[in-house]
C-alpha positions as CSV (number, residue, x, y, z in Angstrom):
1,X,109.5,4.4,36.7
2,X,113.5,3.6,37.3
3,X,114.1,1.0,40.1
4,X,116.3,3.8,41.2
5,X,113.4,6.0,42.2
6,X,113.6,6.1,45.9
7,X,110.4,4.1,47.4
8,X,107.3,5.8,48.5
9,X,104.8,3.7,51.9
10,X,102.1,4.9,53.4
11,X,101.8,5.3,57.4
12,X,98.4,5.1,58.9
13,X,98.3,6.2,62.7
14,X,101.6,8.2,61.8
15,X,101.6,10.5,64.8
16,X,101.5,7.0,67.5
17,X,105.1,5.8,69.0
18,X,105.5,3.4,67.1
19,X,103.9,4.8,64.1
20,X,106.5,8.1,64.2
21,X,109.9,5.6,64.6
22,X,108.7,4.0,62.0
23,X,108.4,7.2,59.7
24,X,111.5,8.4,61.0
25,X,113.6,5.3,60.0
26,X,112.0,5.1,56.3
27,X,112.8,9.0,56.1
28,X,116.3,8.9,57.2
29,X,116.7,5.6,54.7
30,X,115.3,8.4,52.1
31,X,111.8,7.2,51.4
32,X,109.0,9.0,50.4
33,X,106.2,9.3,52.9
34,X,102.5,10.0,52.7
35,X,101.1,9.7,56.6
36,X,98.4,10.0,57.7
37,X,96.0,10.2,60.9
38,X,93.4,12.2,63.4
39,X,95.0,14.5,64.9
40,X,95.7,16.9,62.6
41,X,98.3,19.6,64.7
42,X,100.3,16.4,65.8
43,X,100.3,14.9,62.0
44,X,101.3,18.6,60.3
45,X,104.2,18.8,62.8
46,X,105.1,15.6,62.2
47,X,105.0,15.7,58.4
48,X,107.0,18.7,58.7
49,X,110.1,17.0,59.9
50,X,110.1,14.8,57.7
51,X,109.2,16.4,54.5
52,X,105.7,14.3,54.0
53,X,102.7,13.7,52.3
54,X,100.0,14.9,55.2
55,X,97.1,13.9,55.4
56,X,93.8,13.3,58.7
57,X,91.5,11.0,58.5
58,X,89.5,7.7,60.1
59,X,91.7,5.0,59.3
60,X,88.4,3.2,60.0
61,X,86.6,4.8,57.0
62,X,87.1,2.4,53.8
63,X,87.0,5.5,51.2
64,X,88.7,7.8,53.2
65,X,91.8,5.2,53.5
66,X,91.5,4.5,49.5
67,X,91.7,8.0,49.1
68,X,94.9,8.9,50.8
69,X,96.7,6.1,49.0
70,X,94.9,7.2,46.1
71,X,96.6,10.4,46.9
72,X,100.0,8.7,47.9
73,X,100.1,6.5,44.3
74,X,99.2,10.2,42.0
75,X,101.9,11.9,44.1
76,X,104.7,9.3,43.8
77,X,103.2,7.2,40.8
78,X,104.1,4.3,42.8
79,X,103.7,2.7,46.3
80,X,105.8,0.3,47.4
81,X,103.8,-0.3,50.7
82,X,101.4,0.3,53.2
83,X,101.6,0.5,57.3
84,X,98.6,0.5,59.8
85,X,99.7,1.4,63.3
86,X,96.4,2.6,64.1
87,X,95.7,0.7,67.2
88,X,94.3,0.7,71.4
89,X,95.6,-0.4,74.6
90,X,92.1,-1.7,76.4
91,X,92.3,-4.3,79.5
92,X,89.1,-5.0,80.6
93,X,87.5,-9.1,81.1
94,X,84.1,-9.8,79.4
95,X,81.8,-9.1,81.6
96,X,82.6,-5.5,82.5
97,X,83.2,-4.6,78.5
98,X,79.6,-2.8,77.7
99,X,79.1,-3.1,73.6
100,X,80.4,-0.2,72.6
101,X,83.9,-0.7,74.6
102,X,84.1,-3.6,71.8
103,X,82.8,-1.7,68.9
104,X,85.3,0.9,69.7
105,X,88.4,-1.6,69.8
106,X,87.2,-3.1,66.9
107,X,86.9,-0.4,64.7
108,X,90.1,1.4,65.8
109,X,92.5,-2.5,65.6
110,X,90.6,-4.7,62.9
111,X,88.7,-2.9,61.2
112,X,91.9,0.0,60.4
113,X,94.1,-3.3,59.4
114,X,91.1,-4.8,56.9
115,X,90.8,-1.3,55.5
116,X,94.6,-0.7,54.7
117,X,94.8,-4.2,53.2
118,X,92.1,-3.2,51.6
119,X,93.3,0.0,50.2
120,X,96.9,-1.8,48.9
121,X,95.3,-4.4,47.3
122,X,92.9,-1.8,45.3
123,X,96.0,0.3,44.4
124,X,99.5,-1.7,44.3
125,X,99.4,-3.4,41.0
126,X,102.6,-3.8,40.9
127,X,103.1,-5.7,44.5
128,X,104.8,-4.7,47.5
129,X,104.6,-4.9,51.2
130,X,101.7,-4.6,53.7
131,X,102.6,-4.4,57.6
132,X,100.0,-4.4,60.0
133,X,99.7,-4.9,64.1
134,X,98.8,-7.5,66.1
135,X,99.9,-8.2,70.1
136,X,101.0,-11.3,71.6
137,X,98.1,-11.4,73.2
138,X,96.4,-11.9,70.3
139,X,97.8,-15.6,70.3
140,X,98.9,-16.4,74.3
141,X,95.6,-16.0,76.5
142,X,96.2,-13.2,79.1
143,X,93.6,-12.0,81.2
144,X,91.3,-8.6,81.1
145,X,92.6,-8.7,77.1
146,X,89.7,-9.9,75.9
147,X,88.3,-7.5,73.3
148,X,92.3,-6.6,72.1
149,X,92.4,-10.3,71.6
150,X,89.8,-10.9,69.5
151,X,90.6,-8.0,67.8
152,X,94.5,-8.7,67.1
153,X,93.4,-12.1,66.6
154,X,91.0,-11.2,63.5
155,X,93.8,-9.5,62.4
156,X,96.1,-12.3,62.0
157,X,93.9,-14.2,60.2
158,X,93.3,-11.5,58.0
159,X,96.7,-11.4,57.3
160,X,97.7,-15.3,56.2
161,X,94.3,-15.3,53.7
162,X,95.3,-11.7,52.3
163,X,98.5,-13.2,52.1
164,X,96.9,-16.1,49.9
165,X,94.8,-14.5,47.7
166,X,97.1,-11.7,46.9
167,X,100.5,-13.1,46.4
168,X,100.0,-14.0,42.8
169,X,100.3,-10.8,42.6
170,X,103.9,-9.8,44.4
171,X,101.8,-7.8,47.3
172,X,103.2,-9.4,50.8
173,X,101.4,-9.2,54.1
174,X,102.5,-9.7,57.3
175,X,102.1,-8.0,60.8
176,X,104.5,-7.7,64.0
177,X,103.1,-8.6,67.0
178,X,104.5,-6.8,70.1
179,X,104.5,-7.0,73.9
180,X,104.1,-4.2,75.9
181,X,105.6,-1.2,74.8
182,X,106.7,2.3,76.1
183,X,104.4,4.9,73.8
184,X,101.7,7.4,75.4
185,X,99.5,4.8,74.5
186,X,100.7,2.5,77.2
187,X,101.2,4.9,79.7
188,X,98.3,4.6,82.3
189,X,100.4,1.2,82.4
190,X,103.7,1.8,82.6
191,X,103.9,4.7,84.6
192,X,101.9,2.7,87.3
193,X,104.9,1.1,89.7
194,X,102.4,-2.1,90.5
195,X,101.4,-2.3,86.3
196,X,105.2,-2.0,85.3
197,X,106.5,-4.5,88.0
198,X,103.8,-6.7,86.3
199,X,104.6,-6.3,83.3
200,X,107.8,-6.6,83.1
201,X,107.6,-10.1,85.2
202,X,106.0,-11.8,81.7
203,X,108.6,-10.3,79.6
204,X,111.3,-13.3,79.6
205,X,114.4,-10.1,79.0
206,X,113.3,-8.1,81.6
207,X,112.6,-4.9,80.1
208,X,109.5,-3.6,78.1
209,X,109.7,-3.0,74.2
210,X,110.4,0.0,73.3
211,X,109.1,1.7,69.8
212,X,112.3,1.4,67.9
213,X,112.1,-2.4,68.2
214,X,108.7,-2.8,67.1
215,X,109.5,-0.4,64.5
216,X,112.9,-2.3,63.4
217,X,110.9,-5.0,62.4
218,X,108.3,-3.3,60.3
219,X,111.0,-1.1,57.9
220,X,112.7,-4.9,57.9
221,X,109.2,-6.5,57.0
222,X,109.0,-3.6,54.4
223,X,112.3,-4.0,52.2
224,X,111.8,-5.4,48.8
225,X,115.0,-7.4,49.9
226,X,112.6,-9.3,52.1
227,X,110.3,-10.6,49.5
228,X,110.2,-14.2,50.4
229,X,108.5,-13.6,53.4
230,X,105.1,-13.2,53.6
231,X,102.0,-14.5,55.9
232,X,104.0,-14.2,59.0
233,X,103.3,-13.1,62.3
234,X,106.6,-12.1,63.7
235,X,106.6,-11.8,67.5
236,X,108.7,-9.2,68.6
237,X,107.8,-9.1,72.7
238,X,110.6,-9.3,74.9
239,X,109.6,-13.2,75.1
240,X,106.3,-12.7,76.2
241,X,104.2,-14.9,74.0
242,X,106.5,-17.7,73.7
243,X,108.8,-17.8,76.3
244,X,109.0,-18.2,80.4
245,X,111.9,-18.1,83.1
246,X,112.1,-18.3,86.9
247,X,111.5,-15.2,88.4
248,X,114.8,-13.0,89.8
249,X,116.5,-13.3,92.9
């Protein structure tokens, strides 16, 4: 197939705040999209606005993800990148975390990431880019983040190992690690005055993230012009993970 053909990407968790922004940016650049998420109604609405192929699925189901990527490959004739935007927010100390909640957090954040890498490696024989999402809490100790930090720490280990495994096949594997981003998933925190103020104080740049902040980094990692980048976790966190500044007077 000619290199002039528009690139094709598969986005899991496409209907979330970050996922939908990634889809819109890729579509605006002329990419062909296959999008997947649980909520069929929201998925169909998004697909209609982007002229994208849509499939409702559980992104923690290996067979469902493999079938989704296989359909995308068959439809487009190539698959240049896979993004896993599936994730959750869970803030509770370890001693108050029920086993069922931990299993849910791991399935949503780590198992879906593994399924995306597994499916991409099986389908993207010509190479390309896989992008996952971690969190600043995966590398910086934050209170009451034990479950999500454990899951995203696993994602970061997955990035490095998979990048090594598939480098010779030309398949790059990277992740972005956001701070607190204002999306529907974080509304319980950002809509609370005290929680919002506390979160703002932890981000050196003095504001919370926007979906566009993270989406632009994901699109950059997908770009074949950046094909010398693999095994990396790119912090897009307003300084949360690495910078401390004096309190504003």
